[in-house]
N, CA, C and O atoms as a printed pandas DataFrame, in Angstrom:
     atom_number atom_name residue_name chain_id  residue_number  x_coord  y_coord  z_coord
0              1         N          UNK        A               1   54.353  -30.022   16.993
1              2        CA          UNK        A               1   54.759  -29.503   18.273
2              3         C          UNK        A               1   53.777  -29.940   19.351
3              4         O          UNK        A               1   52.633  -29.486   19.367
4              5         N          UNK        A               2   54.202  -30.799   20.234
5              6        CA          UNK        A               2   53.288  -31.283   21.267
6              7         C          UNK        A               2   52.931  -30.232   22.309
7              8         O          UNK        A               2   51.872  -30.344   22.927
8              9         N          UNK        A               3   53.755  -29.224   22.535
9             10        CA          UNK        A               3   53.487  -28.200   23.548
10            11         C          UNK        A               3   52.773  -26.976   22.989
11            12         O          UNK        A               3   52.603  -25.978   23.689
12            13         N          UNK        A               4   52.358  -27.051   21.737
13            14        CA          UNK        A               4   51.684  -25.913   21.109
14            15         C          UNK        A               4   50.309  -25.709   21.733
15            16         O          UNK        A               4   49.520  -26.646   21.849
16            17         N          UNK        A               5   50.036  -24.468   22.131
17            18        CA          UNK        A               5   48.738  -24.161   22.733
18            19         C          UNK        A               5   47.718  -23.917   21.632
19            20         O          UNK        A               5   47.995  -23.220   20.656
20            21         N          UNK        A               6   46.570  -24.483   21.797
21            22        CA          UNK        A               6   45.482  -24.321   20.835
22            23         C          UNK        A               6   44.267  -23.756   21.557
23            24         O          UNK        A               6   44.123  -23.933   22.766
24            25         N          UNK        A               7   43.390  -23.075   20.820
25            26        CA          UNK        A               7   42.161  -22.614   21.454
26            27         C          UNK        A               7   41.308  -23.813   21.865
27            28         O          UNK        A               7   41.258  -24.824   21.165
28            29         N          UNK        A               8   40.659  -23.688   22.976
29            30        CA          UNK        A               8   39.795  -24.764   23.445
30            31         C          UNK        A               8   38.476  -24.677   22.681
31            32         O          UNK        A               8   37.835  -23.626   22.649
32            33         N          UNK        A               9   38.085  -25.772   22.078
33            34        CA          UNK        A               9   36.839  -25.805   21.323
34            35         C          UNK        A               9   35.734  -26.310   22.246
35            36         O          UNK        A               9   35.753  -27.465   22.674
36            37         N          UNK        A              10   34.782  -25.449   22.547
37            38        CA          UNK        A              10   33.707  -25.798   23.469
38            39         C          UNK        A              10   32.450  -26.278   22.753
39            40         O          UNK        A              10   31.399  -26.388   23.384
40            41         N          UNK        A              11   32.523  -26.566   21.461
41            42        CA          UNK        A              11   31.339  -26.999   20.732
42            43         C          UNK        A              11   30.787  -28.323   21.242
43            44         O          UNK        A              11   29.587  -28.572   21.126
44            45         N          UNK        A              12   31.627  -29.164   21.795
45            46        CA          UNK        A              12   31.166  -30.448   22.307
46            47         C          UNK        A              12   30.670  -30.361   23.744
47            48         O          UNK        A              12   30.188  -31.354   24.290
48            49         N          UNK        A              13   30.780  -29.201   24.360
49            50        CA          UNK        A              13   30.344  -29.025   25.738
50            51         C          UNK        A              13   28.896  -28.545   25.774
51            52         O          UNK        A              13   28.340  -28.124   24.759
52            53         N          UNK        A              14   28.316  -28.615   26.928
53            54        CA          UNK        A              14   26.905  -28.280   27.082
54            55         C          UNK        A              14   26.654  -26.809   27.361
55            56         O          UNK        A              14   25.501  -26.381   27.406
56            57         N          UNK        A              15   27.696  -26.034   27.547
57            58        CA          UNK        A              15   27.530  -24.642   27.954
58            59         C          UNK        A              15   28.244  -23.704   26.995
59            60         O          UNK        A              15   29.166  -24.100   26.281
60            61         N          UNK        A              16   27.802  -22.457   26.992
61            62        CA          UNK        A              16   28.454  -21.400   26.215
62            63         C          UNK        A              16   29.115  -20.466   27.211
63            64         O          UNK        A              16   28.524  -20.141   28.240
64            65         N          UNK        A              17   30.310  -20.040   26.926
65            66        CA          UNK        A              17   31.015  -19.125   27.814
66            67         C          UNK        A              17   30.822  -17.691   27.352
67            68         O          UNK        A              17   31.040  -17.353   26.188
68            69         N          UNK        A              18   30.410  -16.865   28.290
69            70        CA          UNK        A              18   30.250  -15.435   28.045
70            71         C          UNK        A              18   31.082  -14.720   29.100
71            72         O          UNK        A              18   30.980  -15.025   30.288
72            73         N          UNK        A              19   31.891  -13.785   28.676
73            74        CA          UNK        A              19   32.764  -13.056   29.580
74            75         C          UNK        A              19   31.939  -12.292   30.619
75            76         O          UNK        A              19   30.898  -11.719   30.297
76            77         N          UNK        A              20   32.406  -12.291   31.841
77            78        CA          UNK        A              20   31.697  -11.596   32.922
78            79         C          UNK        A              20   31.487  -10.124   32.617
79            80         O          UNK        A              20   30.456   -9.553   32.971
80            81         N          UNK        A              21   32.452   -9.515   31.967
81            82        CA          UNK        A              21   32.327   -8.085   31.676
82            83         C          UNK        A              21   31.139   -7.792   30.751
83            84         O          UNK        A              21   30.558   -6.709   30.814
84            85         N          UNK        A              22   30.784   -8.740   29.907
85            86        CA          UNK        A              22   29.620   -8.549   29.029
86            87         C          UNK        A              22   28.347   -8.483   29.870
87            88         O          UNK        A              22   27.456   -7.681   29.592
88            89         N          UNK        A              23   28.267   -9.310   30.876
89            90        CA          UNK        A              23   27.094   -9.318   31.749
90            91         C          UNK        A              23   27.082   -8.097   32.663
91            92         O          UNK        A              23   26.031   -7.491   32.870
92            93         N          UNK        A              24   28.224   -7.734   33.206
93            94        CA          UNK        A              24   28.299   -6.664   34.199
94            95         C          UNK        A              24   28.232   -5.263   33.593
95            96         O          UNK        A              24   27.616   -4.365   34.167
96            97         N          UNK        A              25   28.860   -5.077   32.444
97            98        CA          UNK        A              25   28.949   -3.744   31.849
98            99         C          UNK        A              25   27.675   -3.429   31.069
99           100         O          UNK        A              25   27.265   -4.201   30.203
100          101         N          UNK        A              26   27.058   -2.306   31.377
101          102        CA          UNK        A              26   25.830   -1.902   30.699
102          103         C          UNK        A              26   26.064   -0.736   29.748
103          104         O          UNK        A              26   25.110   -0.092   29.311
104          105         N          UNK        A              27   27.317   -0.460   29.426
105          106        CA          UNK        A              27   27.636    0.656   28.548
106          107         C          UNK        A              27   27.145    0.412   27.124
107          108         O          UNK        A              27   26.535    1.287   26.510
108          109         N          UNK        A              28   27.414   -0.776   26.610
109          110        CA          UNK        A              28   27.070   -1.074   25.221
110          111         C          UNK        A              28   25.874   -2.005   25.094
111          112         O          UNK        A              28   25.032   -1.830   24.213
112          113         N          UNK        A              29   25.804   -2.977   25.964
113          114        CA          UNK        A              29   24.694   -3.927   25.944
114          115         C          UNK        A              29   23.837   -3.676   27.177
115          116         O          UNK        A              29   24.065   -4.253   28.240
116          117         N          UNK        A              30   22.848   -2.805   27.014
117          118        CA          UNK        A              30   22.059   -2.405   28.182
118          119         C          UNK        A              30   20.707   -3.100   28.270
119          120         O          UNK        A              30   20.013   -2.960   29.277
120          121         N          UNK        A              31   20.314   -3.848   27.237
121          122        CA          UNK        A              31   19.032   -4.548   27.243
122          123         C          UNK        A              31   19.277   -6.054   27.305
123          124         O          UNK        A              31   20.248   -6.546   26.730
124          125         N          UNK        A              32   18.410   -6.786   27.995
125          126        CA          UNK        A              32   18.600   -8.241   28.106
126          127         C          UNK        A              32   18.682   -8.957   26.757
127          128         O          UNK        A              32   19.473   -9.887   26.598
128          129         N          UNK        A              33   17.879   -8.536   25.796
129          130        CA          UNK        A              33   17.897   -9.207   24.492
130          131         C          UNK        A              33   19.244   -9.015   23.787
131          132         O          UNK        A              33   19.676   -9.890   23.037
132          133         N          UNK        A              34   19.903   -7.890   24.016
133          134        CA          UNK        A              34   21.223   -7.673   23.418
134          135         C          UNK        A              34   22.235   -8.666   23.975
135          136         O          UNK        A              34   23.064   -9.195   23.235
136          137         N          UNK        A              35   22.168   -8.913   25.259
137          138        CA          UNK        A              35   23.086   -9.869   25.880
138          139         C          UNK        A              35   22.773  -11.292   25.442
139          140         O          UNK        A              35   23.677  -12.114   25.294
140          141         N          UNK        A              36   21.500  -11.580   25.237
141          142        CA          UNK        A              36   21.111  -12.901   24.758
142          143         C          UNK        A              36   21.589  -13.134   23.328
143          144         O          UNK        A              36   22.060  -14.225   23.004
144          145         N          UNK        A              37   21.474  -12.125   22.472
145          146        CA          UNK        A              37   21.976  -12.235   21.101
146          147         C          UNK        A              37   23.483  -12.448   21.124
147          148         O          UNK        A              37   24.003  -13.248   20.346
148          149         N          UNK        A              38   24.187  -11.750   21.998
149          150        CA          UNK        A              38   25.630  -11.945   22.132
150          151         C          UNK        A              38   25.939  -13.397   22.517
151          152         O          UNK        A              38   26.855  -14.008   21.967
152          153         N          UNK        A              39   25.174  -13.938   23.456
153          154        CA          UNK        A              39   25.384  -15.320   23.885
154          155         C          UNK        A              39   25.127  -16.303   22.745
155          156         O          UNK        A              39   25.855  -17.285   22.596
156          157         N          UNK        A              40   24.109  -16.046   21.948
157          158        CA          UNK        A              40   23.827  -16.915   20.796
158          159         C          UNK        A              40   24.959  -16.824   19.771
159          160         O          UNK        A              40   25.345  -17.835   19.185
160          161         N          UNK        A              41   25.483  -15.636   19.554
161          162        CA          UNK        A              41   26.632  -15.494   18.646
162          163         C          UNK        A              41   27.844  -16.257   19.182
163          164         O          UNK        A              41   28.597  -16.851   18.410
164          165         N          UNK        A              42   28.032  -16.241   20.487
165          166        CA          UNK        A              42   29.122  -17.026   21.090
166          167         C          UNK        A              42   28.893  -18.518   20.877
167          168         O          UNK        A              42   29.837  -19.273   20.649
168          169         N          UNK        A              43   27.636  -18.933   20.954
169          170        CA          UNK        A              43   27.290  -20.336   20.757
170          171         C          UNK        A              43   27.688  -20.820   19.366
171          172         O          UNK        A              43   28.156  -21.948   19.209
172          173         N          UNK        A              44   27.505  -19.975   18.365
173          174        CA          UNK        A              44   27.800  -20.354   16.986
174          175         C          UNK        A              44   29.213  -19.974   16.532
175          176         O          UNK        A              44   29.586  -20.241   15.390
176          177         N          UNK        A              45   29.983  -19.366   17.397
177          178        CA          UNK        A              45   31.318  -18.895   17.008
178          179         C          UNK        A              45   32.277  -20.060   16.782
179          180         O          UNK        A              45   32.213  -21.088   17.455
180          181         N          UNK        A              46   33.163  -19.863   15.816
181          182        CA          UNK        A              46   34.236  -20.809   15.534
182          183         C          UNK        A              46   35.465  -20.343   16.312
183          184         O          UNK        A              46   35.920  -19.212   16.140
184          185         N          UNK        A              47   35.993  -21.202   17.156
185          186        CA          UNK        A              47   37.108  -20.807   18.020
186          187         C          UNK        A              47   38.399  -20.563   17.262
187          188         O          UNK        A              47   39.262  -19.833   17.751
188          189         N          UNK        A              48   38.558  -21.141   16.101
189          190        CA          UNK        A              48   39.803  -20.936   15.365
190          191         C          UNK        A              48   39.768  -19.661   14.541
191          192         O          UNK        A              48   40.753  -18.923   14.506
192          193         N          UNK        A              49   38.657  -19.391   13.880
193          194        CA          UNK        A              49   38.576  -18.189   13.040
194          195         C          UNK        A              49   37.998  -16.987   13.785
195          196         O          UNK        A              49   38.097  -15.857   13.307
196          197         N          UNK        A              50   37.398  -17.222   14.948
197          198        CA          UNK        A              50   36.764  -16.164   15.757
198          199         C          UNK        A              50   35.595  -15.507   15.025
199          200         O          UNK        A              50   35.292  -14.338   15.261
200          201         N          UNK        A              51   34.935  -16.258   14.134
201          202        CA          UNK        A              51   33.801  -15.730   13.375
202          203         C          UNK        A              51   32.537  -16.499   13.731
203          204         O          UNK        A              51   32.584  -17.656   14.149
204          205         N          UNK        A              52   31.413  -15.827   13.555
205          206        CA          UNK        A              52   30.113  -16.420   13.826
206          207         C          UNK        A              52   29.144  -15.935   12.756
207          208         O          UNK        A              52   28.982  -14.731   12.556
208          209         N          UNK        A              53   28.500  -16.875   12.071
209          210        CA          UNK        A              53   27.637  -16.491   10.956
210          211         C          UNK        A              53   26.263  -17.158   10.980
211          212         O          UNK        A              53   25.828  -17.674    9.951
212          213         N          UNK        A              54   25.565  -17.165   12.118
213          214        CA          UNK        A              54   24.200  -17.685   12.075
214          215         C          UNK        A              54   23.291  -16.687   11.367
215          216         O          UNK        A              54   23.564  -15.486   11.360
216          217         N          UNK        A              55   22.234  -17.175   10.784
217          218        CA          UNK        A              55   21.307  -16.267   10.104
218          219         C          UNK        A              55   20.521  -15.450   11.130
219          220         O          UNK        A              55   20.438  -15.813   12.303
220          221         N          UNK        A              56   19.960  -14.368   10.673
221          222        CA          UNK        A              56   19.126  -13.520   11.543
222          223         C          UNK        A              56   17.952  -14.343   12.062
223          224         O          UNK        A              56   17.567  -14.214   13.224
224          225         N          UNK        A              57   17.390  -15.181   11.213
225          226        CA          UNK        A              57   16.264  -16.025   11.622
226          227         C          UNK        A              57   16.670  -17.010   12.716
227          228         O          UNK        A              57   15.915  -17.231   13.663
228          229         N          UNK        A              58   17.844  -17.596   12.592
229          230        CA          UNK        A              58   18.333  -18.531   13.610
230          231         C          UNK        A              58   18.526  -17.820   14.945
231          232         O          UNK        A              58   18.139  -18.341   15.991
232          233         N          UNK        A              59   19.119  -16.641   14.907
233          234        CA          UNK        A              59   19.318  -15.873   16.142
234          235         C          UNK        A              59   17.973  -15.538   16.772
235          236         O          UNK        A              59   17.796  -15.690   17.981
236          237         N          UNK        A              60   17.033  -15.087   15.962
237          238        CA          UNK        A              60   15.705  -14.741   16.470
238          239         C          UNK        A              60   15.013  -15.961   17.081
239          240         O          UNK        A              60   14.372  -15.854   18.126
240          241         N          UNK        A              61   15.142  -17.112   16.431
241          242        CA          UNK        A              61   14.529  -18.329   16.967
242          243         C          UNK        A              61   15.135  -18.711   18.311
243          244         O          UNK        A              61   14.410  -19.056   19.244
244          245         N          UNK        A              62   16.446  -18.653   18.414
245          246        CA          UNK        A              62   17.124  -19.020   19.663
246          247         C          UNK        A              62   16.832  -18.026   20.780
247          248         O          UNK        A              62   16.758  -18.411   21.947
248          249         N          UNK        A              63   16.667  -16.758   20.435
249          250        CA          UNK        A              63   16.399  -15.712   21.441
250          251         C          UNK        A              63   14.916  -15.532   21.721
251          252         O          UNK        A              63   14.533  -14.785   22.621
252          253         N          UNK        A              64   14.091  -16.213   20.956
253          254        CA          UNK        A              64   12.638  -16.086   21.096
254          255         C          UNK        A              64   12.187  -14.641   20.913
255          256         O          UNK        A              64   11.378  -14.121   21.681
256          257         N          UNK        A              65   12.728  -14.009   19.879
257          258        CA          UNK        A              65   12.324  -12.642   19.562
258          259         C          UNK        A              65   12.124  -12.543   18.049
259          260         O          UNK        A              65   12.338  -13.517   17.328
260          261         N          UNK        A              66   11.723  -11.391   17.582
261          262        CA          UNK        A              66   11.482  -11.219   16.154
262          263         C          UNK        A              66   12.794  -10.934   15.412
263          264         O          UNK        A              66   13.795  -10.543   16.012
264          265         N          UNK        A              67   12.757  -11.138   14.107
265          266        CA          UNK        A              67   13.931  -10.827   13.293
266          267         C          UNK        A              67   14.193   -9.326   13.296
267          268         O          UNK        A              67   15.344   -8.900   13.205
268          269         N          UNK        A              68   13.140   -8.522   13.400
269          270        CA          UNK        A              68   13.326   -7.064   13.470
270          271         C          UNK        A              68   14.102   -6.664   14.734
271          272         O          UNK        A              68   14.940   -5.763   14.692
272          273         N          UNK        A              69   13.822   -7.329   15.841
273          274        CA          UNK        A              69   14.547   -7.044   17.076
274          275         C          UNK        A              69   16.028   -7.372   16.915
275          276         O          UNK        A              69   16.885   -6.606   17.355
276          277         N          UNK        A              70   16.328   -8.501   16.289
277          278        CA          UNK        A              70   17.726   -8.887   16.069
278          279         C          UNK        A              70   18.418   -7.869   15.174
279          280         O          UNK        A              70   19.564   -7.495   15.424
280          281         N          UNK        A              71   17.731   -7.422   14.139
281          282        CA          UNK        A              71   18.330   -6.460   13.208
282          283         C          UNK        A              71   18.585   -5.103   13.856
283          284         O          UNK        A              71   19.499   -4.387   13.448
284          285         N          UNK        A              72   17.793   -4.746   14.850
285          286        CA          UNK        A              72   17.939   -3.456   15.522
286          287         C          UNK        A              72   19.182   -3.395   16.421
287          288         O          UNK        A              72   19.655   -2.309   16.757
288          289         N          UNK        A              73   19.705   -4.563   16.806
289          290        CA          UNK        A              73   20.858   -4.600   17.700
290          291         C          UNK        A              73   22.108   -4.311   16.900
291          292         O          UNK        A              73   22.358   -4.942   15.873
292          293         N          UNK        A              74   22.887   -3.368   17.365
293          294        CA          UNK        A              74   24.109   -2.983   16.652
294          295         C          UNK        A              74   25.308   -3.438   17.417
295          296         O          UNK        A              74   26.439   -3.211   16.986
């Protein structure tokens, strides 16, 4: 089907997309490191399965924080 809509895969692009509401809303993600971890999870997410499985160590390295800090984020 040539007109079939597919999810746009941004893995080849230079930027990660984070929804504005994640940045603006402080109800659930009220600390900067929480928003950064969310952005890193978006970076590693698969657009077709909607899953992201980077290791805790990888997230900590990308966020420049400790693994304990990453584990504390719920």
